[in-house]
C-alpha positions in Angstrom: -163.3 63.6 14.5 -166.3 61.5 15.2 -164.2 59.1 17.2 -162.9 62.0 19.3 -166.5 63.3 19.9 -167.6 59.8 21.0 -164.6 59.7 23.4 -165.6 63.0 24.9 -169.2 62.0 25.2 -168.2 58.8 26.9 -166.0 60.7 29.4 -168.9 63.0 30.1 -171.2 60.0 30.6 -168.7 58.4 33.0 -168.4 61.7 35.0 -172.1 62.0 35.3 -172.5 58.4 36.4 -169.8 58.8 39.1 -171.5 62.0 40.3 -174.8 60.1 40.5 -173.3 57.1 42.3 -171.1 59.0 44.8 -173.9 59.9 47.2 -175.1 56.3 47.2 -171.6 55.0 47.7 -171.1 57.5 50.6 -174.3 56.4 52.2 -173.3 52.7 51.8 -170.2 53.5 53.7 -172.2 54.7 56.7 -173.7 52.4 59.4 -177.1 52.5 60.9 -176.7 49.9 63.7 -173.9 50.4 66.1 -172.6 48.1 68.8 -171.2 49.8 71.9 -169.3 48.0 74.6 -169.3 49.1 78.3 -167.3 47.9 81.3 -169.6 49.3 84.0 -173.4 49.3 84.6 -173.1 52.1 87.2 -175.4 55.2 87.1 -172.3 57.3 86.6 -171.2 55.4 83.5 -174.6 54.5 82.0 -176.9 57.5 82.6 -176.0 59.8 79.5 -176.1 56.8 77.1 -179.4 55.5 78.5 -180.9 59.0 78.2 -179.7 59.3 74.6 -181.6 56.1 73.8 -184.7 56.8 75.8 -185.2 60.4 74.5 -184.6 59.4 70.9 -181.3 61.2 70.4 -179.8 58.3 68.5 -183.0 57.8 66.5 -182.9 61.5 65.5 -179.4 60.9 64.1 -180.6 57.9 62.1 -178.9 55.4 64.4 -179.8 52.3 66.3 -177.5 51.2 69.1 -176.8 47.9 70.8 -175.1 48.3 74.2 -173.0 45.3 75.3 -171.6 44.8 78.8 -168.2 43.1 79.5 -166.0 42.9 82.5 -162.8 44.8 82.3 -161.1 47.2 79.9 -158.9 44.5 78.3 -162.0 42.5 77.2 -163.6 45.6 75.9 -160.6 46.6 73.8 -160.2 43.0 72.5 -163.8 43.2 71.3 -163.1 46.6 69.7 -159.9 45.5 68.0 -161.5 42.3 66.6 -164.3 44.4 65.0 -167.1 42.8 67.1 -168.1 46.3 68.3 -167.8 49.8 66.9 -167.1 51.9 69.9 -166.1 51.2 73.5 -166.5 53.1 76.8 -163.6 52.3 79.1 -162.4 53.5 82.5 -159.2 55.6 82.1 -157.1 56.4 79.1 -154.1 54.3 80.2 -155.4 51.2 78.4 -155.8 53.1 75.2 -152.4 54.8 75.5 -150.6 51.5 76.1 -152.5 49.7 73.4 -151.7 52.4 70.9 -148.0 52.5 72.0 -147.9 48.7 71.1 -149.1 49.5 67.6 -152.8 48.7 68.0 -155.3 50.8 66.0 -157.0 52.4 69.1 -157.9 56.1 69.3 -159.6 58.1 72.1 -162.3 60.2 70.4 -164.2 61.7 73.4 -164.4 61.9 77.1 -167.5 61.4 79.3 -165.8 62.5 82.5 -162.7 64.6 82.7 -162.3 64.1 86.4 -161.6 61.0 88.4 -164.9 59.2 89.3 -164.0 58.3 92.9 -164.7 59.7 96.3 -161.9 59.2 98.8 -163.3 58.2 102.2 -161.4 57.8 105.4 -161.9 55.7 108.6 -163.6 57.5 111.5 -160.1 58.5 112.7 -158.8 59.7 109.3 -160.8 62.8 108.3 -158.2 64.7 106.2 -155.5 63.8 103.8 -152.8 64.7 106.4 -154.4 62.1 108.7 -153.4 59.4 106.2 -149.7 59.9 106.9 -148.2 56.5 107.9 -151.5 54.8 107.3 -152.7 52.1 104.8 -154.8 53.1 101.8 -156.7 50.5 99.9 -156.7 50.4 96.1 -157.9 48.0 93.5 -154.4 46.7 92.6 -150.9 47.9 91.7 -151.0 49.7 88.4 -154.8 50.0 88.5 -156.4 53.3 87.8 -157.4 53.8 91.5 -153.7 53.3 92.4 -152.6 55.8 89.8 -155.2 58.4 90.8 -154.5 58.2 94.5 -150.8 58.5 93.9 -151.3 61.7 92.0 -153.7 63.1 94.6 -151.3 62.4 97.4 -148.3 64.0 95.6 -150.4 67.1 95.1 -151.0 67.2 98.8 -147.4 66.8 99.9 -147.5 63.1 100.7 -145.1 60.7 99.0 -147.2 57.6 98.0 -144.1 55.4 98.4 -142.9 56.6 101.7 -145.6 58.5 103.6 -148.4 55.9 103.2 -148.8 52.3 102.3 -150.9 51.6 99.2 -152.3 48.1 99.5 -154.0 46.1 96.8 -157.5 45.2 98.2 -159.8 44.7 95.2 -163.0 46.3 94.0 -165.0 48.9 95.9 -167.2 46.4 97.7 -164.1 44.6 99.1 -162.5 48.0 100.0 -165.7 48.9 101.9 -165.4 45.8 104.0 -161.7 46.5 104.7 -162.6 50.0 105.8 -165.3 48.9 108.1 -163.1 46.2 109.7 -160.4 48.7 110.3 -157.9 47.0 107.9 -157.3 50.3 106.0 -157.4 54.0 106.9 -158.9 55.1 103.6 -159.9 54.1 100.1 -161.5 55.5 96.9 -165.1 54.5 96.2 -167.7 54.8 93.5 -170.4 57.4 94.2 -173.1 54.9 95.3 -170.7 53.0 97.6 -169.6 56.3 99.0 -173.1 57.4 99.9 -173.7 54.2 101.9 -170.5 54.6 103.8 -171.1 58.2 104.5 -174.4 57.2 106.1 -172.4 54.9 108.4 -170.3 57.8 109.6 -167.2 57.4 107.4 -165.9 60.9 106.5 -165.3 62.2 103.0 -161.7 63.3 102.6 -162.3 64.6 99.0 -164.6 64.1 96.1 -162.2 63.5 93.2 -165.0 64.2 90.8 -164.2 67.8 91.6 -160.6 67.8 92.7 -158.6 65.6 90.3 -158.8 66.5 86.6 -157.8 63.2 85.1 -160.3 61.6 82.7 -161.6 58.3 83.9 -164.3 57.5 81.4 -163.4 57.8 77.7 -164.8 56.6 74.4 -162.5 54.8 72.0 -162.7 53.3 68.5 -160.5 52.0 65.8 -158.7 54.3 63.3 -160.3 52.5 60.4 -163.8 53.3 61.8 -162.9 57.0 61.8 -161.8 56.7 58.2 -164.6 54.5 56.8 -167.5 55.9 58.9 -166.9 59.6 59.7 -170.5 60.6 59.4 -171.7 57.7 61.5 -169.1 58.6 64.2 -170.2 62.2 64.1 -173.8 61.3 64.5 -173.0 58.9 67.4 -171.1 61.6 69.2 -173.9 64.2 68.7 -176.4 61.9 70.3 -174.1 61.1 73.3 -173.4 64.9 73.7 -177.2 65.5 73.9 -177.5 62.7 76.4 -174.7 64.2 78.5 -176.2 67.6 78.4 -179.6 66.4 79.5 -178.1 64.3 82.3 -176.1 67.2 83.6 -178.8 69.8 83.5 -182.0 67.9 84.4 -181.4 66.0 87.6 -184.8 64.6 88.4 -185.8 63.8 84.8 -182.4 62.2 84.2 -182.8 60.0 87.2 -186.4 59.1 86.2 -185.2 58.2 82.7 -182.4 56.0 84.3 -185.0 54.0 86.2 -187.2 53.6 83.2 -184.3 52.2 81.2 -183.4 49.6 83.8 -180.9 51.2 86.1 -181.4 50.2 89.7 -180.7 51.5 93.1 -182.3 53.0 96.2 -183.8 56.4 95.4 -182.1 58.2 98.2 -178.7 56.6 97.3 -179.1 57.4 93.6 -180.2 60.9 94.3 -177.2 61.7 96.5 -174.6 59.7 94.4 -175.8 61.8 91.4 -174.6 64.9 93.3 -171.2 63.3 93.8 -170.5 62.2 90.2 -172.2 64.9 88.1 -169.5 67.6 88.6 -167.0 65.4 86.7 -169.2 65.1 83.6 -168.1 67.0 80.5 -170.8 69.1 78.7 -169.7 68.3 75.2 -167.4 65.2 75.5 -164.3 67.4 75.1 -161.1 65.6 76.1 -158.9 67.0 78.9 -155.6 66.8 77.2 -153.8 68.0 80.3 -155.2 65.2 82.4 -154.3 62.5 79.8 -150.8 64.0 79.5 -150.4 63.2 83.2 -151.2 59.6 82.5 -148.8 59.5 79.6 -146.0 61.1 81.6 -146.4 58.5 84.3 -146.3 55.6 81.8 -143.2 57.1 80.2 -141.6 57.6 83.6 -142.2 53.9 84.5 -141.0 52.7 81.1 -144.4 51.3 80.0 -144.5 53.7 77.0 -141.6 54.9 74.9 -140.6 58.5 75.7 -141.1 59.6 72.1 -144.8 58.7 72.2 -147.1 61.8 72.0 -150.8 62.3 72.7 -151.6 63.1 69.0 -151.0 59.4 68.3 -153.8 58.3 70.6 -156.2 61.2 70.7 -158.2 62.0 67.6 -161.0 64.5 68.4 -161.4 65.9 64.9 -164.8 64.4 64.4 -165.9 65.3 67.9 -165.2 69.0 67.1 -167.3 68.7 63.9 -170.2 67.2 66.0 -169.9 70.1 68.6 -169.8 72.7 65.8 -173.0 71.2 64.2 -174.8 71.1 67.5 -173.9 74.8 68.1 -175.3 75.8 64.7 -178.5 73.8 65.5 -178.8 75.7 68.8 -178.6 72.4 70.7 -175.4 72.8 72.6 -175.6 74.9 75.7 -172.3 76.3 76.9 
C-alpha cells in the first residue's frame, strides 16, 4: 500500500514538474532575434519594414530584426533553406511555388503586395495598350516575373503575347529605360521610381499595374519547420509587419519621413510621386490573394514547370497570419 502511495506521489510530482517547466520550454522554443532577407532596397519593398523597425513595432513584440540584402530570389531562397535566415521577402510567388513543387520546405505566409508592382509605360507614339499591337515590349527576360505579368495583362486586353506583340528580353528597369528612350522598344514595365522619371520626360503611362493586375509580386516566405517550432515568433513578426504596412498606407508624409530617417534614398519629388503609384497595391493586413497566386500556378502547370496535381494549399500557409490579424483586431490596432 505504501509502495502504491509513493508511486502516486511520484506521478503527481512529475506532473507538477512538467506543468512548471512547460512555459519555460515553450519560451525557449521562441526566438528573439530574427534575420530577414530582402531582394530589393526600393521604397516600395522596404518602406513598411523600415517603419516597423523605426516606430518600435518589432520591439513591442519582443523582437529584434536583422535585415539582409541579397541579389535575386534564388539567392534569398538558398539562404532561407540553409537556415541562415528566418524569413524572406521575395518578388513573386513563382519561385516559392516551383521550390515547393520540387519538395523544398518553402511556404508563403503573407503578402505585402497583392498587385503587380510595375507601371507600364509606352513610347511617345504608343499611348494605349492597343497601340502596342505589332510592337516590341521589353521585359527582364523570358520566364521572369515581368514577362509573366505583361503576358497576363495583354491577354486580358485582347492581345496575344505570342502573336500580336514581340516580348524581348532586355534586362532590368534601368536597361529598359535606355531601350525605351532610344526607340528600341515600344513599351516596358518599370518600377515606380523609374516610371516617375520617364513620365517627366514625356513617356505616357499605359497602365499602373499596382491597380490593374491583381497578381502578388511581393510575398513573405519561410520554412515549414519555422512555422512548427516558432509559431509565436512568427505571429509576432507578422503583427509588427502588419502595423508597419498599415502605417505606410495611411500616413504618407510621416511614412516617407521615416523612410528617409532609416536610410532610404531618393529625390523628394520622385519619392513622393512614386509612393502614389505603388501604394494602391499594398495589402492592409498582409492577406494573400489566393486568386492571383492561382493564376501563377495555372501558368506553371500549363507550361509543365509544375505537376498538374499540385495545389495552393501545399505552398500557402496563412494560419498564423490569421491569428496575428485576429489578435490585432482584438487589440483595436487593425483598421479595416
